[in-house]
N, C-alpha and C positions, 0 to 999 in steps of 0.2 A: 806203266800205268799200277799204282799199289794197288794190292786184294782190297784196302779199306776201301780206296775209291771203285772197284769194282762190283764189290756188295751194295755199297749205296745206291749204284743206276738201276733204273727199273729194266725191267727185261726186255721190253720195247728196245729203250735207249740202249743197252747191252748188246742185243744184237746187230745195233745199227752200229757201233763203235767196233764191234768185231768185226764187222765188213768191210769199214776204214782202214782198219790194222790190217786184215786180211791185205787188203789193196798195196796199202805201202809196203808192206814186206816184201810183196812179189815186184813191185817196180824198183825195189831198193835191191833185191837178189839179182834183179836182170844188169842194173847198173853197175854192181858187182862183178859179174861176169864181161861186161865192153871193157869197165878199165876198172881197177881198183877202188874200192871206198876210200876216203883218209881217216874214218874210224868206223874199221866192219864189225868193231863192238854191238853196232847199231842194227846188226841185224840178228846176234844174239839177243839183245832187248825186247825188240818186236816178235820176235819166235816167242820169247817165252809169256808174253803179253797176251797173247794170238792164244795159246793153253790154257793163261789163267781164265780168259774170259770165259773161253769151252769150256772148260771145268765148269764154272759159275753155273753157265747156261742148265750142264748136264744137271747138277743138281739139280736146279730151280724145276728142271723137267718130271728129277724123281719125286718130288714132294708132291 
């Protein structure tokens, strides 16, 4: 997910999306542990999306 898309979400939507993305990341990571993924770069993209969303939430909490 791009940073501009993350900024445009409301706080509630962002929290919901963060939960979904974390679950997707965990599921994909477990699947990769069992058998290699066709595209392991997906893990990197999901991990970075989680970090972007968490950072945006913490920025909003500080304001």
